[in-house]
KELUMVO-214032 format. One record per atom (N, C-alpha, C): residue number from 1; atom name; x, y, z. Coordinates in steps of 0.02 Angstrom, whole numbers, plus 32768, in hexadecimal, padded with zeros to 4 digits. Example, Ala and Ser with C-alpha at 12.3 -4.5 7.8 and 13.67 -1.06 7.14 Angstrom:
BEGIN
[1; "N"; [8294; 7EE4; 8186]];
[1; "CA"; [8267; 7F1F; 8186]];
[1; "C"; [8294; 7F5B; 8186]];
[2; "N"; [8282; 7F90; 8162]];
[2; "CA"; [82AC; 7FCB; 8165]];
[2; "C"; [8285; 8002; 818A]];
REM end
This chain:
BEGIN
[1; "N"; [32C3; 3A74; C869]];
[1; "CA"; [3300; 3A7F; C88C]];
[1; "C"; [3327; 3A3E; C88D]];
[2; "N"; [3367; 3A40; C879]];
[2; "CA"; [338F; 3A05; C879]];
[2; "C"; [33BB; 3A04; C8B9]];
[3; "N"; [33D3; 39C9; C8CC]];
[3; "CA"; [33FF; 39C1; C904]];
[3; "C"; [3444; 39AB; C8EE]];
[4; "N"; [3478; 39CD; C905]];
[4; "CA"; [34BC; 39BA; C8F5]];
[4; "C"; [34DB; 399C; C930]];
[5; "N"; [34F5; 395E; C92B]];
[5; "CA"; [3515; 393B; C962]];
[5; "C"; [3560; 393B; C957]];
[6; "N"; [3586; 395A; C983]];
[6; "CA"; [35CF; 395B; C980]];
[6; "C"; [35E9; 3958; C9C7]];
[7; "N"; [3628; 3943; C9D0]];
[7; "CA"; [3646; 3943; CA11]];
[7; "C"; [366F; 3983; CA1F]];
[8; "N"; [3685; 39A3; C9EA]];
[8; "CA"; [36B0; 39DD; C9F4]];
[8; "C"; [36B1; 3A07; C9B4]];
[9; "N"; [36AF; 3A4A; C9BD]];
[9; "CA"; [36B6; 3A77; C986]];
[9; "C"; [36F2; 3AA3; C995]];
[10; "N"; [3722; 3AA4; C96B]];
[10; "CA"; [375D; 3ACF; C972]];
[10; "C"; [3760; 3B05; C93A]];
[11; "N"; [3770; 3B42; C94A]];
[11; "CA"; [3778; 3B74; C915]];
[11; "C"; [37BB; 3B66; C8F1]];
[12; "N"; [37C2; 3B83; C8B6]];
[12; "CA"; [3801; 3B80; C893]];
[12; "C"; [3836; 3BA2; C8BE]];
[13; "N"; [3873; 3B8C; C8B9]];
[13; "CA"; [38AA; 3BAB; C8E1]];
[13; "C"; [38AC; 3BF5; C8D9]];
[14; "N"; [38AF; 3C19; C912]];
[14; "CA"; [38B5; 3C61; C90E]];
[14; "C"; [3873; 3C87; C900]];
[15; "N"; [383C; 3C63; C903]];
[15; "CA"; [37FB; 3C86; C8F5]];
[15; "C"; [37CD; 3C7F; C932]];
[16; "N"; [3796; 3CA1; C931]];
[16; "CA"; [3765; 3C9D; C967]];
[16; "C"; [3728; 3C77; C94F]];
[17; "N"; [370F; 3C49; C979]];
[17; "CA"; [36D5; 3C23; C96A]];
[17; "C"; [3698; 3C4E; C97B]];
[18; "N"; [366C; 3C59; C94B]];
[18; "CA"; [3630; 3C80; C957]];
[18; "C"; [35F3; 3C52; C952]];
[19; "N"; [35C3; 3C5A; C981]];
[19; "CA"; [3587; 3C32; C97F]];
[19; "C"; [354D; 3C65; C978]];
[20; "N"; [3525; 3C5B; C947]];
[20; "CA"; [34EC; 3C86; C93C]];
[20; "C"; [34FC; 3CC7; C91A]];
[21; "N"; [34CA; 3CF0; C910]];
[21; "CA"; [34D1; 3D30; C8F2]];
[21; "C"; [34B0; 3D65; C91E]];
[22; "N"; [34BB; 3DA5; C90F]];
[22; "CA"; [349D; 3DDB; C935]];
[22; "C"; [3451; 3DD0; C93B]];
[23; "N"; [3439; 3DD4; C976]];
[23; "CA"; [33F0; 3DCB; C981]];
[23; "C"; [33DC; 3D83; C993]];
[24; "N"; [340A; 3D53; C98A]];
[24; "CA"; [33FD; 3D0D; C99C]];
[24; "C"; [3403; 3D04; C9E5]];
[25; "N"; [33E4; 3CD1; CA00]];
[25; "CA"; [33E9; 3CBD; CA46]];
[25; "C"; [340A; 3C78; CA4A]];
[26; "N"; [3441; 3C73; CA71]];
[26; "CA"; [345E; 3C32; CA7E]];
[26; "C"; [3445; 3C19; CAC2]];
[27; "N"; [342E; 3BDC; CAC3]];
[27; "CA"; [3410; 3BC3; CB02]];
[27; "C"; [3425; 3B79; CB0C]];
[28; "N"; [3439; 3B6B; CB4A]];
[28; "CA"; [3447; 3B26; CB5C]];
[28; "C"; [3404; 3B08; CB74]];
[29; "N"; [33F3; 3ACE; CB5B]];
[29; "CA"; [33B5; 3AAE; CB6D]];
[29; "C"; [33B7; 3A94; CBB7]];
[30; "N"; [337C; 3A8A; CBD3]];
[30; "CA"; [3379; 3A73; CC19]];
[30; "C"; [339F; 3A33; CC22]];
[31; "N"; [33C8; 3A30; CC58]];
[31; "CA"; [33EF; 39F6; CC66]];
[31; "C"; [3434; 39F5; CC4B]];
[32; "N"; [3446; 3A25; CC1E]];
[32; "CA"; [3488; 3A29; CC05]];
[32; "C"; [34B3; 3A56; CC32]];
[33; "N"; [34F6; 3A4C; CC2D]];
[33; "CA"; [3524; 3A76; CC4F]];
[33; "C"; [3534; 3AB1; CC24]];
[34; "N"; [3529; 3AED; CC41]];
[34; "CA"; [3535; 3B2B; CC19]];
[34; "C"; [3578; 3B48; CC2B]];
[35; "N"; [35AA; 3B3A; CC03]];
[35; "CA"; [35EA; 3B58; CC0D]];
[35; "C"; [35F5; 3B9A; CBEA]];
[36; "N"; [35C1; 3BB2; CBC7]];
[36; "CA"; [35C5; 3BF2; CBA4]];
[36; "C"; [35AD; 3C2C; CBD1]];
[37; "N"; [358C; 3C1D; CC08]];
[37; "CA"; [356F; 3C51; CC31]];
[37; "C"; [359D; 3C62; CC6B]];
[38; "N"; [3580; 3C6A; CCA5]];
[38; "CA"; [35A6; 3C7F; CCE0]];
[38; "C"; [35D8; 3C4A; CCF3]];
[39; "N"; [3617; 3C5D; CCF6]];
[39; "CA"; [364D; 3C2D; CD05]];
[39; "C"; [3667; 3C36; CD4C]];
[40; "N"; [3651; 3C67; CD71]];
[40; "CA"; [3667; 3C6E; CDB8]];
[40; "C"; [3631; 3C93; CDDE]];
[41; "N"; [361C; 3C75; CE15]];
[41; "CA"; [35ED; 3C93; CE43]];
[41; "C"; [3603; 3C7E; CE8A]];
[42; "N"; [3609; 3CAD; CEB6]];
[42; "CA"; [3621; 3C9F; CEF9]];
[42; "C"; [3602; 3CCE; CF2B]];
[43; "N"; [35FF; 3CBB; CF6A]];
[43; "CA"; [35E0; 3CE5; CF9E]];
[43; "C"; [3604; 3CDA; CFDF]];
[44; "N"; [3615; 3D12; D000]];
[44; "CA"; [3630; 3D12; D044]];
[44; "C"; [3600; 3D34; D071]];
[45; "N"; [360B; 3D2C; D0B3]];
[45; "CA"; [35E2; 3D4F; D0E6]];
[45; "C"; [360D; 3D64; D122]];
[46; "N"; [35F0; 3D93; D147]];
[46; "CA"; [360F; 3DA5; D187]];
[46; "C"; [35F7; 3D71; D1B8]];
[47; "N"; [3627; 3D4F; D1DA]];
[47; "CA"; [3617; 3D16; D204]];
[47; "C"; [3604; 3D29; D24B]];
[48; "N"; [3614; 3D64; D260]];
[48; "CA"; [3600; 3D7E; D2A2]];
[48; "C"; [35F4; 3DC8; D29F]];
[49; "N"; [35CD; 3DE2; D2CC]];
[49; "CA"; [35BA; 3E28; D2CD]];
[49; "C"; [35F5; 3E55; D2D7]];
[50; "N"; [35F8; 3E8A; D2B2]];
[50; "CA"; [362C; 3EBE; D2BA]];
[50; "C"; [360B; 3EFA; D2DA]];
[51; "N"; [361C; 3F04; D31B]];
[51; "CA"; [35FC; 3F36; D344]];
[51; "C"; [3623; 3F78; D340]];
[52; "N"; [35FE; 3FAE; D336]];
[52; "CA"; [3618; 3FF2; D337]];
[52; "C"; [365B; 3FFB; D30F]];
[53; "N"; [365B; 3FE7; D2D0]];
[53; "CA"; [369A; 3FEB; D2A9]];
[53; "C"; [36AD; 4032; D296]];
[54; "N"; [3680; 4062; D2A1]];
[54; "CA"; [368D; 40A9; D28C]];
[54; "C"; [3697; 40A9; D240]];
[55; "N"; [36D3; 40B9; D22C]];
[55; "CA"; [36E4; 40B8; D1E4]];
[55; "C"; [371F; 4088; D1DC]];
[56; "N"; [3711; 404D; D1C3]];
[56; "CA"; [3745; 401A; D1BF]];
[56; "C"; [3738; 3FE8; D188]];
[57; "N"; [3771; 3FD1; D16A]];
[57; "CA"; [376C; 3F99; D13B]];
[57; "C"; [3759; 3F5A; D160]];
[58; "N"; [3734; 3F2F; D140]];
[58; "CA"; [3721; 3EEE; D15D]];
[58; "C"; [3759; 3EBD; D14C]];
[59; "N"; [3782; 3EAD; D181]];
[59; "CA"; [37BF; 3E87; D173]];
[59; "C"; [37BF; 3E42; D196]];
[60; "N"; [3790; 3E33; D1C1]];
[60; "CA"; [3791; 3DF3; D1E5]];
[60; "C"; [374B; 3DD5; D1E8]];
[61; "N"; [374B; 3D97; D1FE]];
[61; "CA"; [370C; 3D72; D207]];
[61; "C"; [36E5; 3D6B; D1C6]];
[62; "N"; [3709; 3D62; D190]];
[62; "CA"; [36EA; 3D55; D14E]];
[62; "C"; [36F0; 3D0E; D13D]];
[63; "N"; [36BB; 3CEF; D125]];
[63; "CA"; [36BD; 3CA9; D110]];
[63; "C"; [3695; 3C9F; D0D0]];
[64; "N"; [36A9; 3C6C; D0AA]];
[64; "CA"; [3681; 3C5A; D070]];
[64; "C"; [3643; 3C38; D08A]];
[65; "N"; [360A; 3C4A; D06F]];
[65; "CA"; [35CC; 3C2A; D082]];
[65; "C"; [35D2; 3BDF; D07B]];
[66; "N"; [35B8; 3BBB; D0AE]];
[66; "CA"; [35C0; 3B71; D0AD]];
[66; "C"; [3586; 3B4E; D0C9]];
[67; "N"; [354B; 3B6D; D0CB]];
[67; "CA"; [350F; 3B4F; D0E9]];
[67; "C"; [34D4; 3B54; D0B9]];
[68; "N"; [34A0; 3B2F; D0C9]];
[68; "CA"; [345E; 3B34; D0A8]];
[68; "C"; [3461; 3B2B; D05D]];
[69; "N"; [3487; 3AFA; D045]];
[69; "CA"; [3488; 3AEA; CFFF]];
[69; "C"; [34B5; 3B15; CFD4]];
[70; "N"; [34E2; 3B3A; CFF3]];
[70; "CA"; [350E; 3B65; CFCD]];
[70; "C"; [353A; 3B3F; CF9E]];
[71; "N"; [3545; 3B58; CF63]];
[71; "CA"; [3578; 3B3E; CF33]];
[71; "C"; [3593; 3B7A; CF0D]];
[72; "N"; [35D2; 3B75; CEF9]];
[72; "CA"; [35EE; 3BAA; CED1]];
[72; "C"; [35FA; 3B8D; CE8A]];
[73; "N"; [3604; 3BBA; CE5B]];
[73; "CA"; [3616; 3BA7; CE18]];
[73; "C"; [365E; 3BBC; CE0D]];
[74; "N"; [3688; 3B8F; CDF5]];
[74; "CA"; [36CC; 3BA0; CDE6]];
[74; "C"; [36F9; 3BA1; CE23]];
[75; "N"; [3733; 3BBF; CE1B]];
[75; "CA"; [3766; 3BC0; CE4F]];
[75; "C"; [374F; 3BEB; CE8B]];
[76; "N"; [372E; 3C22; CE7E]];
[76; "CA"; [3719; 3C4E; CEB4]];
[76; "C"; [374E; 3C84; CEC3]];
[77; "N"; [373B; 3CB0; CEEF]];
[77; "CA"; [3765; 3CE6; CF03]];
[77; "C"; [3799; 3CD1; CF37]];
[78; "N"; [37CF; 3CF6; CF3B]];
[78; "CA"; [3801; 3CED; CF6E]];
[78; "C"; [37FD; 3D28; CF9D]];
[79; "N"; [37FD; 3D1A; CFDF]];
[79; "CA"; [37F8; 3D50; D011]];
[79; "C"; [3831; 3D4F; D043]];
[80; "N"; [384F; 3D88; D050]];
[80; "CA"; [3884; 3D8C; D081]];
[80; "C"; [387F; 3DD1; D0A5]];
[81; "N"; [3872; 3DD0; D0E5]];
[81; "CA"; [386A; 3E0A; D10E]];
[81; "C"; [3837; 3E3C; D0F1]];
[82; "N"; [3801; 3E21; D0D4]];
[82; "CA"; [37CC; 3E49; D0BA]];
[82; "C"; [37D6; 3E62; D073]];
[83; "N"; [380E; 3E51; D053]];
[83; "CA"; [3819; 3E63; D00D]];
[83; "C"; [380B; 3E26; CFE3]];
[84; "N"; [37DD; 3E32; CFB0]];
[84; "CA"; [37CA; 3DFB; CF85]];
[84; "C"; [37EB; 3E00; CF41]];
[85; "N"; [3806; 3DC8; CF2A]];
[85; "CA"; [3827; 3DC4; CEE8]];
[85; "C"; [37FE; 3D99; CEBA]];
[86; "N"; [37F9; 3DAE; CE7C]];
[86; "CA"; [37D2; 3D8B; CE4A]];
[86; "C"; [37FA; 3D51; CE2C]];
[87; "N"; [37D6; 3D19; CE1C]];
[87; "CA"; [37F9; 3CDE; CE02]];
[87; "C"; [380C; 3CE1; CDB9]];
[88; "N"; [37EB; 3D0D; CD93]];
[88; "CA"; [37F8; 3D14; CD4B]];
[88; "C"; [37E1; 3D58; CD33]];
[89; "N"; [37F8; 3D6D; CCFB]];
[89; "CA"; [37DD; 3DAD; CCE1]];
[89; "C"; [3797; 3DA5; CCCC]];
[90; "N"; [3771; 3DDC; CCC4]];
[90; "CA"; [372C; 3DDA; CCB2]];
[90; "C"; [3707; 3E15; CCCF]];
[91; "N"; [36CA; 3E1B; CCBC]];
[91; "CA"; [369D; 3E4F; CCD7]];
[91; "C"; [3677; 3E2E; CD11]];
[92; "N"; [367F; 3E4B; CD4D]];
[92; "CA"; [3661; 3E2F; CD8A]];
[92; "C"; [362D; 3E5C; CDA7]];
[93; "N"; [35F7; 3E3F; CDC2]];
[93; "CA"; [35C5; 3E61; CDE9]];
[93; "C"; [35D9; 3E56; CE31]];
[94; "N"; [35E6; 3E8B; CE57]];
[94; "CA"; [35F8; 3E87; CE9D]];
[94; "C"; [35C3; 3EA8; CEC6]];
[95; "N"; [35A8; 3E84; CEF9]];
[95; "CA"; [3570; 3E9C; CF21]];
[95; "C"; [357F; 3E95; CF6B]];
[96; "N"; [3571; 3EC7; CF92]];
[96; "CA"; [357A; 3EC8; CFDA]];
[96; "C"; [3536; 3ED5; CFFA]];
[97; "N"; [351F; 3EA6; D023]];
[97; "CA"; [34E0; 3EAE; D048]];
[97; "C"; [34F5; 3EB3; D093]];
[98; "N"; [34E4; 3EE8; D0B3]];
[98; "CA"; [34F5; 3EF1; D0F9]];
[98; "C"; [34B4; 3EF4; D124]];
[99; "N"; [34B1; 3ECB; D156]];
[99; "CA"; [347B; 3ECB; D188]];
[99; "C"; [3493; 3EF2; D1C3]];
[100; "N"; [3473; 3F2B; D1D3]];
[100; "CA"; [348E; 3F59; D205]];
[100; "C"; [345B; 3F65; D23C]];
[101; "N"; [3472; 3F62; D27A]];
[101; "CA"; [344C; 3F7D; D2B3]];
[101; "C"; [3469; 3FC1; D2C4]];
[102; "N"; [343F; 3FF4; D2C2]];
[102; "CA"; [3458; 4037; D2D3]];
[102; "C"; [3435; 4052; D310]];
[103; "N"; [345B; 4076; D337]];
[103; "CA"; [3442; 4094; D375]];
[103; "C"; [344A; 40E0; D36F]];
[104; "N"; [3416; 4100; D356]];
[104; "CA"; [3417; 4148; D34B]];
[104; "C"; [3454; 415B; D320]];
[105; "N"; [345F; 413A; D2EB]];
[105; "CA"; [349C; 4145; D2C3]];
[105; "C"; [348D; 413F; D27A]];
[106; "N"; [34AF; 4167; D254]];
[106; "CA"; [34B1; 4163; D20A]];
[106; "C"; [34E6; 412F; D1F9]];
[107; "N"; [34D8; 4104; D1CB]];
[107; "CA"; [350A; 40CC; D1BC]];
[107; "C"; [3511; 40C4; D171]];
[108; "N"; [3546; 40A3; D15D]];
[108; "CA"; [3551; 4095; D115]];
[108; "C"; [3580; 405E; D109]];
[109; "N"; [357F; 4045; D0CA]];
[109; "CA"; [35AD; 4012; D0B4]];
[109; "C"; [35C9; 4027; D071]];
[110; "N"; [3606; 4010; D062]];
[110; "CA"; [3626; 4023; D021]];
[110; "C"; [364C; 3FE6; D002]];
[111; "N"; [3652; 3FE9; CFC1]];
[111; "CA"; [367E; 3FBB; CF9B]];
[111; "C"; [36B8; 3FE6; CF82]];
[112; "N"; [36F5; 3FD0; CF8F]];
[112; "CA"; [3731; 3FF0; CF74]];
[112; "C"; [3751; 3FC3; CF41]];
[113; "N"; [3768; 3FDE; CF0A]];
[113; "CA"; [3786; 3FB9; CED3]];
[113; "C"; [37CC; 3FD4; CEC7]];
[114; "N"; [37FC; 3FA5; CEBE]];
[114; "CA"; [3840; 3FB8; CEAA]];
[114; "C"; [384B; 3F9D; CE62]];
[115; "N"; [386A; 3FC8; CE39]];
[115; "CA"; [387C; 3FB2; CDF5]];
[115; "C"; [38C9; 3FAC; CDED]];
[116; "N"; [38EC; 3FBE; CE23]];
[116; "CA"; [3936; 3FBA; CE22]];
[116; "C"; [3952; 3F8C; CE58]];
[117; "N"; [3926; 3F6C; CE7F]];
[117; "CA"; [393B; 3F3E; CEB2]];
[117; "C"; [394C; 3F5F; CEF6]];
[118; "N"; [394D; 3FA1; CEF8]];
[118; "CA"; [3962; 3FC8; CF33]];
[118; "C"; [392E; 3FFC; CF49]];
[119; "N"; [391C; 4026; CF1B]];
[119; "CA"; [38EF; 405F; CF2B]];
[119; "C"; [38A8; 404A; CF1F]];
[120; "N"; [387C; 4056; CF53]];
[120; "CA"; [3835; 4043; CF4F]];
[120; "C"; [380B; 4081; CF48]];
[121; "N"; [37D9; 407F; CF1E]];
[121; "CA"; [37AE; 40B8; CF12]];
[121; "C"; [3766; 40A5; CF24]];
[122; "N"; [3745; 40D2; CF48]];
[122; "CA"; [3700; 40CB; CF5D]];
[122; "C"; [36D6; 40C8; CF1E]];
[123; "N"; [36B8; 408D; CF10]];
[123; "CA"; [3696; 4082; CED2]];
[123; "C"; [364B; 407E; CED7]];
[124; "N"; [3632; 4064; CF0E]];
[124; "CA"; [35E9; 405E; CF19]];
[124; "C"; [35DB; 4066; CF62]];
[125; "N"; [35A1; 4083; CF75]];
[125; "CA"; [3590; 408A; CFBB]];
[125; "C"; [3544; 408B; CFC3]];
[126; "N"; [3531; 407B; D001]];
[126; "CA"; [34EB; 4081; D016]];
[126; "C"; [34EC; 409E; D05A]];
[127; "N"; [34B5; 40C0; D06D]];
[127; "CA"; [34B2; 40E0; D0AF]];
[127; "C"; [346B; 40DE; D0C9]];
[128; "N"; [3467; 40DE; D10C]];
[128; "CA"; [3425; 40D9; D12C]];
[128; "C"; [342C; 40F0; D174]];
[129; "N"; [33F4; 40F3; D196]];
[129; "CA"; [33F5; 4104; D1DE]];
[129; "C"; [33D7; 4147; D1EB]];
[130; "N"; [33D3; 4156; D22A]];
[130; "CA"; [33B7; 4194; D241]];
[130; "C"; [33D1; 41A5; D286]];
[131; "N"; [33CC; 41E2; D29A]];
[131; "CA"; [33E6; 41F5; D2DD]];
[131; "C"; [33AE; 41F4; D310]];
[132; "N"; [3373; 41D8; D300]];
[132; "CA"; [333B; 41DC; D32D]];
[132; "C"; [3320; 4199; D344]];
[133; "N"; [3333; 4161; D325]];
[133; "CA"; [3318; 4121; D339]];
[133; "C"; [334D; 40EB; D336]];
[134; "N"; [333F; 40B1; D355]];
[134; "CA"; [3369; 4076; D350]];
[134; "C"; [3345; 4043; D322]];
[135; "N"; [336B; 401A; D301]];
[135; "CA"; [334A; 3FE7; D2D9]];
[135; "C"; [337B; 3FC2; D2AC]];
[136; "N"; [335E; 3F92; D288]];
[136; "CA"; [3383; 3F6C; D256]];
[136; "C"; [3375; 3F86; D210]];
[137; "N"; [33A6; 3F82; D1E5]];
[137; "CA"; [339D; 3F92; D19F]];
[137; "C"; [33CC; 3F67; D175]];
[138; "N"; [33BB; 3F5D; D138]];
[138; "CA"; [33EA; 3F3C; D108]];
[138; "C"; [33FC; 3F70; D0D4]];
[139; "N"; [343B; 3F6E; D0C2]];
[139; "CA"; [3453; 3F9C; D08E]];
[139; "C"; [3473; 3F71; D056]];
[140; "N"; [346E; 3F87; D018]];
[140; "CA"; [348C; 3F65; CFE1]];
[140; "C"; [34B1; 3F97; CFB6]];
[141; "N"; [34F1; 3F85; CFA5]];
[141; "CA"; [3514; 3FAB; CF72]];
[141; "C"; [3535; 3F78; CF44]];
[142; "N"; [353C; 3F8B; CF04]];
[142; "CA"; [3554; 3F5E; CED3]];
[142; "C"; [3577; 3F84; CE9A]];
[143; "N"; [35A2; 3F61; CE76]];
[143; "CA"; [35C3; 3F7F; CE3C]];
[143; "C"; [35DC; 3F49; CE0E]];
[144; "N"; [35ED; 3F5D; CDD1]];
[144; "CA"; [360E; 3F31; CDA2]];
[144; "C"; [365A; 3F43; CDA6]];
[145; "N"; [3683; 3F0F; CDA3]];
[145; "CA"; [36CA; 3F17; CDA3]];
[145; "C"; [36E6; 3EF4; CD65]];
[146; "N"; [3706; 3F1A; CD39]];
[146; "CA"; [3720; 3F01; CCFA]];
[146; "C"; [3768; 3EEA; CD07]];
[147; "N"; [3771; 3EAC; CD1A]];
[147; "CA"; [37B2; 3E92; CD2F]];
[147; "C"; [37DB; 3E80; CCF1]];
[148; "N"; [380F; 3EA7; CCE2]];
[148; "CA"; [3839; 3E9A; CCA7]];
[148; "C"; [387D; 3E7D; CCBE]];
[149; "N"; [3889; 3E7A; CD00]];
[149; "CA"; [38CA; 3E5E; CD18]];
[149; "C"; [38BB; 3E46; CD5E]];
[150; "N"; [38C5; 3E04; CD6B]];
[150; "CA"; [38B6; 3DE6; CDAC]];
[150; "C"; [38E7; 3DFA; CDE4]];
[151; "N"; [3921; 3E13; CDD1]];
[151; "CA"; [3951; 3E28; CE03]];
[151; "C"; [3940; 3E6D; CE1F]];
[152; "N"; [3923; 3E98; CDF7]];
[152; "CA"; [3917; 3EDD; CE0B]];
[152; "C"; [38D0; 3EEC; CE22]];
[153; "N"; [389D; 3EC7; CE09]];
[153; "CA"; [3857; 3ED8; CE1C]];
[153; "C"; [3847; 3EB2; CE5A]];
[154; "N"; [382E; 3ED7; CE8D]];
[154; "CA"; [381A; 3EBB; CECD]];
[154; "C"; [37E0; 3EE6; CEE8]];
[155; "N"; [37B9; 3EC7; CF17]];
[155; "CA"; [3786; 3EED; CF38]];
[155; "C"; [3788; 3EE2; CF83]];
[156; "N"; [3770; 3F12; CFA8]];
[156; "CA"; [3768; 3F0C; CFF0]];
[156; "C"; [3728; 3F30; D004]];
[157; "N"; [3710; 3F20; D03F]];
[157; "CA"; [36D0; 3F3A; D058]];
[157; "C"; [36DB; 3F63; D096]];
[158; "N"; [36B0; 3F95; D0A0]];
[158; "CA"; [36BB; 3FC8; D0D4]];
[158; "C"; [367A; 3FD9; D0F7]];
[159; "N"; [367D; 3FE1; D139]];
[159; "CA"; [3645; 3FFD; D15F]];
[159; "C"; [3657; 4045; D171]];
[160; "N"; [3628; 4072; D16B]];
[160; "CA"; [3639; 40B8; D17E]];
[160; "C"; [3602; 40D6; D1A9]];
[161; "N"; [3616; 4106; D1D0]];
[161; "CA"; [35E9; 412D; D1FC]];
[161; "C"; [35C3; 40FC; D22C]];
[162; "N"; [35E5; 40CC; D246]];
[162; "CA"; [35C3; 409D; D274]];
[162; "C"; [35E0; 40A1; D2BA]];
[163; "N"; [35D7; 40DA; D2D9]];
[163; "CA"; [35F0; 40E1; D31D]];
[163; "C"; [35C0; 40C6; D353]];
[164; "N"; [3581; 40C4; D340]];
[164; "CA"; [354E; 40A5; D36A]];
[164; "C"; [3525; 4072; D343]];
[165; "N"; [3548; 4048; D31E]];
[165; "CA"; [3524; 4019; D2F5]];
[165; "C"; [354F; 3FD7; D2EF]];
[166; "N"; [352D; 3FA2; D2D9]];
[166; "CA"; [354E; 3F63; D2D1]];
[166; "C"; [353C; 3F47; D28C]];
[167; "N"; [356E; 3F29; D26D]];
[167; "CA"; [3563; 3F04; D22E]];
[167; "C"; [355A; 3EBD; D242]];
[168; "N"; [351F; 3EA1; D237]];
[168; "CA"; [350E; 3E5F; D24F]];
[168; "C"; [352F; 3E29; D228]];
[169; "N"; [354A; 3DF7; D24C]];
[169; "CA"; [356A; 3DBD; D22C]];
[169; "C"; [3554; 3D7F; D24F]];
[170; "N"; [3559; 3D47; D22A]];
[170; "CA"; [3546; 3D07; D246]];
[170; "C"; [3567; 3CD0; D21C]];
[171; "N"; [357D; 3C9A; D239]];
[171; "CA"; [359E; 3C65; D215]];
[171; "C"; [356E; 3C35; D1F1]];
[172; "N"; [352E; 3C3D; D1FC]];
[172; "CA"; [34FD; 3C11; D1DC]];
[172; "C"; [34C9; 3C33; D1B4]];
[173; "N"; [34CB; 3C76; D1B3]];
[173; "CA"; [3499; 3C9F; D18B]];
[173; "C"; [34BC; 3CD7; D169]];
[174; "N"; [34A2; 3CEB; D130]];
[174; "CA"; [34BF; 3D1F; D107]];
[174; "C"; [34A3; 3D65; D118]];
[175; "N"; [34AD; 3D7A; D157]];
[175; "CA"; [3495; 3DBB; D169]];
[175; "C"; [34BC; 3DF1; D144]];
[176; "N"; [34FE; 3DF3; D14C]];
[176; "CA"; [3529; 3E1F; D124]];
[176; "C"; [354F; 3DF2; D0F6]];
[177; "N"; [354A; 3DFF; D0B5]];
[177; "CA"; [3569; 3DD3; D084]];
[177; "C"; [3585; 3DF8; D047]];
[178; "N"; [35B0; 3DD5; D022]];
[178; "CA"; [35D4; 3DF0; CFEA]];
[178; "C"; [35D1; 3DBF; CFB1]];
[179; "N"; [35B5; 3DD5; CF79]];
[179; "CA"; [35A8; 3DA9; CF40]];
[179; "C"; [35D3; 3DBE; CF03]];
[180; "N"; [35EE; 3D8C; CEE1]];
[180; "CA"; [361A; 3D96; CEA7]];
[180; "C"; [3602; 3D6B; CE6D]];
[181; "N"; [35F0; 3D89; CE36]];
[181; "CA"; [35DA; 3D61; CDFC]];
[181; "C"; [35FE; 3D7A; CDBF]];
[182; "N"; [3620; 3D4D; CD9D]];
[182; "CA"; [363F; 3D5E; CD5D]];
[182; "C"; [360D; 3D5B; CD27]];
[183; "N"; [35FE; 3D95; CD08]];
[183; "CA"; [35C9; 3D99; CCD5]];
[183; "C"; [35E0; 3D88; CC8F]];
[184; "N"; [3621; 3D91; CC82]];
[184; "CA"; [363A; 3D83; CC3F]];
[184; "C"; [3683; 3D9B; CC3B]];
[185; "N"; [369D; 3D9F; CBFE]];
[185; "CA"; [36E1; 3DB4; CBF3]];
[185; "C"; [36EB; 3DFE; CC05]];
[186; "N"; [3727; 3E10; CC14]];
[186; "CA"; [3736; 3E58; CC23]];
[186; "C"; [3727; 3E7F; CBE4]];
[187; "N"; [3717; 3EBE; CBED]];
[187; "CA"; [3701; 3EEA; CBB5]];
[187; "C"; [3737; 3F1B; CBA2]];
REM end
């Protein structure tokens, strides 16, 4: 195996640079910066407990994680009144983890996605609980969002059927959290 040392490789004008062939694996060696992989990863959390929200969008007390060694990759998400905007086009993995205390109640969480900047569609959900006991549970829902336009594609998060339940939040722990990872280019 030979080693090629160069500072930069540019494709011919108007063409695409291809590395490898079908079936090949491209790998950055340990210690190198991998700009070919994940270019954006970010995480927010609910900073304080949301008590008895019934059926409501989560619009307040959201913060970017900032404790226990947290770091993000890239620009990160933009959040305003519970609506999250993507920093660039691409295929994103969106995950919602909800820590719930329920009091004889059925509970759930949802991810809503907008592709036109206005109308949100129920895209992923998780549910838990019972009408006979009290307790804590964690729920997870997740989806892929193929962001082809950063002005129109947005997500928001929703608690439902929580008349006797609380969505746990904390400013120093990720009880209820929201994760965004750009996996690659839009499809």
